[in-house]
C-alpha positions as CSV (number, residue, x, y, z in Angstrom):
1,M,-22.2,-42.6,-77.1
2,R,-25.0,-40.2,-76.3
3,I,-25.8,-36.6,-76.4
4,E,-27.3,-34.3,-73.5
5,N,-29.6,-31.8,-75.2
6,E,-29.9,-29.3,-72.4
7,I,-27.9,-26.5,-73.0
8,K,-25.6,-26.0,-70.5
9,L,-24.4,-22.3,-69.0
10,D,-21.5,-20.3,-68.3
11,Y,-21.3,-17.2,-66.2
12,S,-21.4,-15.3,-69.9
13,N,-24.6,-16.6,-70.3
14,V,-26.7,-15.5,-67.9
15,L,-27.4,-12.0,-65.9
16,L,-29.1,-11.6,-62.3
17,R,-32.6,-10.1,-62.5
18,P,-32.9,-7.2,-60.2
19,K,-35.6,-6.9,-57.9
20,R,-37.2,-4.8,-55.2
21,S,-34.7,-4.2,-51.8
22,T,-34.7,-3.2,-48.0
23,L,-31.3,-2.3,-48.4
24,G,-30.3,1.3,-48.2
25,S,-26.6,1.2,-48.7
26,R,-24.0,-1.4,-49.9
27,K,-22.3,-1.0,-46.5
28,D,-25.2,-3.3,-45.0
29,V,-24.9,-6.1,-46.7
30,N,-23.1,-8.9,-44.7
31,L,-20.5,-11.0,-46.8
32,N,-19.3,-13.2,-43.6
33,R,-20.8,-16.7,-43.9
34,T,-20.6,-19.5,-41.0
35,Y,-20.3,-23.1,-41.8
36,T,-20.2,-26.7,-40.3
37,F,-18.3,-29.0,-42.1
38,R,-20.3,-32.7,-42.6
39,N,-17.3,-34.6,-41.8
40,S,-14.7,-33.0,-39.9
41,K,-17.3,-31.3,-37.6
42,A,-15.3,-28.3,-37.6
43,T,-16.9,-24.8,-38.5
44,Y,-15.3,-21.6,-40.7
45,T,-16.6,-17.7,-40.0
46,G,-15.6,-15.3,-43.2
47,I,-16.0,-14.1,-46.5
48,P,-15.6,-17.3,-48.6
49,I,-13.4,-16.4,-51.2
50,I,-10.2,-18.5,-51.8
51,A,-7.0,-17.6,-53.5
52,A,-6.0,-20.5,-55.9
53,N,-2.9,-23.0,-55.4
54,M,-1.1,-21.4,-58.4
55,D,2.1,-19.7,-58.5
56,G,1.9,-16.3,-58.2
57,V,-1.4,-16.4,-56.2
58,G,-1.3,-19.4,-53.6
59,T,1.3,-17.7,-51.6
60,W,1.9,-16.8,-47.6
61,D,2.4,-13.1,-48.3
62,M,-1.3,-13.4,-50.4
63,H,-2.6,-15.2,-47.3
64,N,-1.4,-12.6,-44.9
65,V,-3.7,-9.8,-46.4
66,L,-6.6,-12.3,-47.2
67,R,-7.3,-13.5,-44.0
68,Q,-7.6,-9.9,-42.4
69,D,-11.1,-10.1,-44.3
70,G,-11.8,-13.7,-43.3
71,M,-10.9,-14.7,-46.8
72,L,-8.8,-18.3,-47.4
73,T,-5.6,-19.0,-49.3
74,A,-5.0,-22.5,-50.8
75,I,-1.0,-22.8,-50.2
76,V,0.8,-23.9,-53.3
77,K,2.0,-27.4,-52.7
78,H,5.8,-26.4,-53.7
79,Y,6.9,-24.9,-50.3
80,N,9.3,-27.4,-48.5
81,I,8.9,-29.1,-45.4
82,A,10.4,-26.2,-43.1
83,T,8.9,-23.2,-44.7
84,Q,5.1,-25.1,-44.5
85,V,5.8,-26.2,-40.7
86,E,6.7,-22.7,-39.9
87,N,4.1,-20.8,-41.2
88,F,1.3,-23.3,-40.5
89,S,2.5,-23.6,-36.5
90,K,1.5,-19.8,-36.5
91,H,-1.1,-19.7,-39.1
92,T,-4.4,-22.6,-39.0
93,E,-7.4,-20.4,-39.2
94,F,-7.8,-19.2,-43.0
95,A,-4.5,-21.2,-44.9
96,I,-5.4,-24.4,-46.7
97,Y,-2.5,-27.3,-47.2
98,S,-2.3,-28.6,-50.7
99,M,-1.1,-31.7,-51.8
100,G,-1.2,-34.7,-54.3
101,I,-2.5,-38.2,-53.8
102,T,1.1,-39.9,-54.2
103,E,3.0,-41.8,-51.6
104,D,5.2,-38.9,-51.5
105,D,2.6,-35.9,-51.0
106,L,1.0,-38.4,-48.3
107,A,4.6,-38.5,-46.5
108,K,5.3,-34.7,-46.6
109,F,1.9,-33.9,-45.3
110,R,2.6,-36.2,-42.3
111,A,5.9,-34.6,-41.7
112,V,4.2,-30.9,-41.8
113,N,1.2,-32.2,-39.7
114,S,3.6,-33.7,-37.0
115,G,5.4,-30.4,-36.6
116,S,2.4,-28.0,-36.9
117,T,-1.4,-28.7,-37.4
118,P,-2.8,-27.3,-40.9
119,R,-6.7,-27.4,-40.5
120,W,-7.6,-27.1,-44.1
121,V,-6.3,-29.9,-46.4
122,C,-7.1,-29.7,-50.1
123,I,-6.6,-32.9,-52.2
124,D,-6.4,-31.7,-55.6
125,V,-5.7,-33.3,-58.7
126,A,-6.9,-32.6,-62.2
127,N,-9.0,-35.3,-62.9
128,G,-11.3,-35.8,-59.7
129,Y,-13.1,-39.2,-61.5
130,S,-10.4,-41.6,-60.9
131,E,-10.8,-44.3,-58.5
132,R,-7.4,-43.8,-57.1
133,F,-8.5,-40.4,-56.2
134,I,-11.4,-41.0,-54.1
135,E,-9.7,-43.9,-52.7
136,F,-7.3,-41.9,-51.4
137,V,-9.7,-39.0,-49.8
138,A,-11.2,-42.0,-48.1
139,R,-8.1,-43.0,-46.5
140,F,-7.0,-39.4,-45.7
141,R,-10.3,-39.2,-43.9
142,D,-9.6,-42.4,-42.1
143,E,-6.1,-41.1,-40.8
144,F,-7.2,-37.5,-40.5
145,P,-10.4,-37.1,-39.1
146,D,-10.3,-33.7,-37.9
147,K,-9.0,-31.9,-41.2
148,I,-11.3,-29.7,-43.4
149,I,-10.8,-31.8,-46.4
150,I,-11.5,-29.9,-49.6
151,A,-11.1,-32.5,-52.9
152,G,-11.4,-31.8,-56.2
153,N,-12.1,-31.2,-59.4
154,V,-15.1,-32.7,-61.1
155,V,-18.0,-31.1,-62.5
156,T,-21.1,-33.9,-61.6
157,G,-23.3,-34.0,-59.2
158,D,-22.9,-38.2,-58.9
159,V,-18.9,-37.4,-57.9
160,T,-19.7,-34.8,-56.0
161,E,-21.6,-37.1,-53.9
162,E,-19.1,-39.9,-54.1
163,L,-16.3,-37.8,-52.7
164,I,-18.3,-36.4,-49.6
165,L,-19.6,-40.0,-48.8
166,N,-15.9,-40.8,-48.9
167,G,-14.8,-38.2,-46.8
168,A,-14.0,-34.9,-48.0
169,D,-15.8,-31.5,-46.5
170,I,-16.1,-29.5,-49.6
171,V,-15.8,-30.6,-53.2
172,K,-13.9,-28.2,-55.7
173,V,-15.8,-27.5,-58.9
174,G,-14.3,-26.8,-62.4
175,I,-12.7,-28.4,-65.3
176,G,-11.1,-26.6,-67.7
177,P,-12.7,-22.7,-67.2
178,G,-9.8,-21.6,-65.8
179,S,-8.1,-18.1,-67.9
180,V,-4.8,-20.2,-68.0
181,C,-6.1,-23.5,-68.6
182,T,-6.2,-25.1,-72.1
183,T,-7.9,-28.7,-70.8
184,R,-10.7,-28.4,-72.7
185,I,-8.6,-27.5,-75.8
186,Q,-6.0,-30.7,-75.2
187,T,-8.6,-33.1,-74.4
188,G,-12.0,-31.7,-75.2
189,V,-13.6,-32.5,-71.7
190,G,-15.3,-29.7,-69.5
191,Y,-18.4,-28.4,-68.4
192,P,-19.9,-25.1,-68.6
193,Q,-19.2,-23.6,-65.3
194,L,-22.1,-21.9,-63.9
195,S,-24.0,-25.3,-64.9
196,A,-21.5,-27.6,-63.2
197,V,-22.1,-25.2,-59.9
198,I,-25.4,-24.9,-59.8
199,E,-25.7,-28.8,-60.5
200,C,-22.6,-30.0,-58.2
201,A,-23.9,-27.2,-55.3
202,D,-27.6,-29.2,-55.0
203,A,-25.9,-32.9,-55.3
204,A,-23.6,-31.5,-52.2
205,H,-26.1,-29.6,-50.0
206,G,-28.8,-32.6,-50.1
207,L,-25.9,-34.7,-48.0
208,G,-24.9,-31.5,-45.8
209,G,-21.8,-31.0,-48.0
210,H,-20.4,-27.8,-49.6
211,I,-18.9,-26.9,-52.6
212,I,-16.3,-24.3,-53.7
213,A,-16.6,-22.7,-57.6
214,D,-13.1,-23.1,-59.0
215,G,-12.4,-20.9,-62.0
216,G,-14.2,-19.2,-64.9
217,C,-14.8,-15.7,-63.1
218,T,-13.1,-12.9,-64.8
219,C,-15.0,-10.0,-63.1
220,P,-16.4,-9.3,-59.8
221,G,-20.2,-10.1,-61.1
222,D,-18.9,-13.4,-61.9
223,I,-18.1,-14.1,-58.4
224,S,-21.5,-12.6,-57.4
225,K,-23.6,-15.4,-60.3
226,A,-21.3,-18.3,-58.7
227,F,-22.3,-17.8,-55.0
228,A,-26.0,-17.0,-56.4
229,G,-25.6,-20.3,-58.4
230,G,-25.3,-22.3,-55.0
231,S,-21.9,-22.2,-54.5
232,D,-20.7,-21.9,-50.9
233,F,-16.7,-20.8,-52.1
234,V,-15.4,-19.3,-54.6
235,M,-11.5,-19.5,-55.9
236,L,-9.6,-16.9,-57.5
237,G,-6.6,-17.6,-59.8
238,G,-6.2,-15.0,-62.6
239,M,-8.3,-12.3,-60.7
240,L,-5.5,-12.1,-58.0
241,A,-2.7,-12.6,-59.9
242,G,0.0,-9.7,-60.9
243,H,0.1,-8.6,-57.6
244,D,3.0,-7.6,-55.2
245,E,2.0,-10.3,-53.1
246,G,2.0,-13.1,-55.5
247,G,5.7,-12.6,-55.9
248,G,7.3,-12.8,-59.2
249,D,9.7,-10.7,-61.5
250,V,8.0,-7.3,-62.8
251,I,8.7,-7.1,-66.3
252,S,8.8,-3.6,-68.4
253,K,7.3,-3.3,-71.7
254,Y,7.3,-0.4,-74.0
255,F,4.7,0.3,-76.4
256,R,4.3,3.1,-78.8
257,N,1.7,5.3,-77.6
258,G,0.9,7.0,-81.3
259,E,2.6,9.9,-80.3
260,I,6.0,11.7,-82.0
261,D,8.4,13.7,-80.3
262,E,10.0,16.7,-81.8
263,H,12.8,15.1,-83.0
264,G,10.5,12.7,-85.2
265,K,10.8,9.6,-83.1
266,Y,7.9,7.4,-81.4
267,I,7.5,8.1,-78.0
268,L,7.2,5.2,-76.3
269,D,4.8,4.2,-72.7
270,E,6.2,1.7,-70.1
271,R,4.1,-0.7,-68.8
272,Q,4.5,-3.5,-66.0
273,F,3.8,-7.2,-66.2
274,V,4.3,-10.8,-64.3
275,E,4.4,-13.7,-65.6
276,F,1.3,-16.0,-64.8
277,Y,0.8,-19.7,-66.0
278,G,-1.7,-22.7,-65.4
279,M,-0.4,-25.4,-63.0
280,S,-0.6,-28.1,-65.9
281,S,1.5,-25.9,-68.0
282,E,5.1,-26.6,-69.8
283,A,6.3,-23.4,-67.4
284,A,4.7,-25.1,-64.2
285,N,6.4,-28.7,-65.1
286,E,9.8,-27.4,-65.8
287,K,9.7,-25.5,-62.5
288,H,8.6,-28.0,-60.1
289,F,8.7,-31.2,-62.1
290,G,12.2,-31.3,-64.0
291,G,10.5,-31.0,-67.1
292,L,7.1,-32.0,-69.4
293,K,7.0,-36.0,-69.1
294,S,7.3,-37.9,-72.1
295,Y,3.7,-39.0,-72.0
296,R,1.7,-35.6,-71.2
297,S,0.9,-32.7,-73.1
298,S,0.9,-29.2,-71.4
299,E,-2.6,-28.0,-70.2
300,G,-2.0,-24.8,-69.6
301,R,-1.0,-21.4,-70.8
302,E,2.4,-19.1,-70.2
303,I,1.1,-15.3,-70.2
304,T,2.1,-12.1,-68.7
305,V,-0.8,-10.1,-67.0
306,P,-0.6,-6.2,-65.9
307,Y,1.4,-5.5,-62.9
308,R,-1.5,-4.4,-60.3
309,G,0.1,-3.6,-56.6
310,A,-1.0,-4.1,-53.3
311,V,-3.3,-7.0,-53.5
312,S,-5.8,-4.7,-51.2
313,D,-7.4,-2.4,-53.6
314,T,-8.1,-5.5,-55.9
315,I,-10.1,-7.1,-52.8
316,Q,-11.8,-3.8,-51.8
317,D,-13.1,-4.0,-55.9
318,L,-14.3,-7.5,-55.6
319,L,-16.2,-7.3,-52.4
320,G,-17.7,-4.1,-53.2
321,G,-19.1,-5.3,-56.5
322,I,-20.7,-8.5,-54.5
323,R,-22.3,-6.2,-52.0
324,S,-23.5,-4.4,-55.1
325,T,-25.3,-7.5,-56.3
326,C,-26.6,-8.4,-53.0
327,T,-28.2,-4.7,-53.3
328,Y,-29.7,-5.2,-56.6
329,V,-31.3,-8.6,-56.2
330,G,-32.6,-8.0,-52.4
331,A,-30.1,-10.0,-50.4
332,N,-29.1,-8.4,-47.0
333,R,-26.2,-11.2,-46.5
334,L,-24.2,-13.5,-48.9
335,K,-26.4,-16.4,-47.5
336,D,-29.3,-15.0,-48.8
337,L,-27.9,-14.4,-52.2
338,S,-28.8,-17.8,-53.9
339,K,-32.2,-17.4,-52.8
340,C,-32.9,-14.1,-54.1
341,A,-31.5,-15.0,-57.5
342,T,-33.1,-15.4,-60.5
343,F,-31.0,-16.1,-63.7
344,I,-31.9,-14.6,-67.1
345,K,-30.4,-16.4,-70.2
346,C,-29.1,-13.9,-72.9
347,T,-27.1,-13.5,-75.7
348,D,-24.8,-11.2,-74.5
349,T,-23.9,-9.5,-71.0
350,H,-22.5,-6.1,-71.4
351,N,-21.0,-3.2,-73.6
352,R,-17.5,-4.3,-74.9
353,V,-17.1,-0.8,-76.9
354,Y,-14.1,0.0,-74.6
355,E,-12.8,-3.0,-73.3
C-alpha cells in the first residue's frame, strides 16, 4: 500500500485566468482542429467534440446533426449488423463504430466492415488496465492497419503510452466521472478528471498520440477546461441526453407550482423528461444482455433528464461557451487554448443561489 500526497483536480476545483486578448468577437475564434493520427496515418478536420456511445446519445439521428459542424458521434454498440452496414456505407467521416473485446464483438465488426468501411473504431471497456484489453488492441491494429483506433478507458500516463505503442491512435480518459456512472461508489476506484486529462495528454503527446476527455463535463466551461488541460477531443454523455435525436420516450410529470385555483385546488405544472442511464447500469444490462450477471453489480444510475428538444440549440450554447473562453484567455484558435491557459485552484467556481 502507498499514498500519493499530491492533490489531484477535477473541473470543479479550478477556474481559467483571463488574459489580454486581441480578439474582437467570439465569431473570430476558430474551433476546428486538424489531426494526423500516429498509427493509422489518417487525418481529421472538425470540431473535436464526440457524442458518447450511450443509449439516448450515440444514435444515428444524433450523428446526422453533429456531423454538420464536423463533430463526431460514437455510435452505440447495440445496433444490428444490417443497420450498421446501411449507415456506415453512407457515413464514415464523423461516425465511430463502437465495440467490445469478445470474439463475438470482433466477428460482428468483420461482418460490418465487409459490407461497409467504418473509418473510426472505438474499442471500449470499463477497465482499460487488463492485459487482455491491451493485447486485443494490438491484435486489432494488426488486422485493420488503416482504422483510426480509439481505446479506453484509462486515467494514467503509463497505460496511455502502452495503448498507443500497441496500436491505439487515441486513448479515452476517464474512470468514474460521468453523471450516471457509479464506479467510484461501487469500487472506490477513479482519478479526478482534470488531472487525469493533463497527465494522459502529456504522455500521449510525447509519443505523437491523442486523447479524449470522457466524462465529468457539466457545463460549457468544463469542456473548455478539458481542452485547456490538453485534451484533443471531449466526449459528452449527459450534456447531450434528453434531446429528440437521442430517441426514447418523453415522460410527463406533474408538479405543484404553489398556486391554487378558484376551486381551492393546487395548480399543477407539466414537465417533460426522458430516461437516461449509464451503460453499466442494471437498466442497460436488462436491455442488452438479458439482465445483470450474478458476479456483477450495477455501476450506473438510472435517471430521468429534462426533455430538451432539438440538440442543435444545445450545440449552439456549447460552442458559444467555448468561443467565449477563447476570447477571455487570448486564444485565436481552439488549438491555442492549452497554450494560453493558466488554471487557478479555488474552493468554489460560481454562485449557486439560483441553481
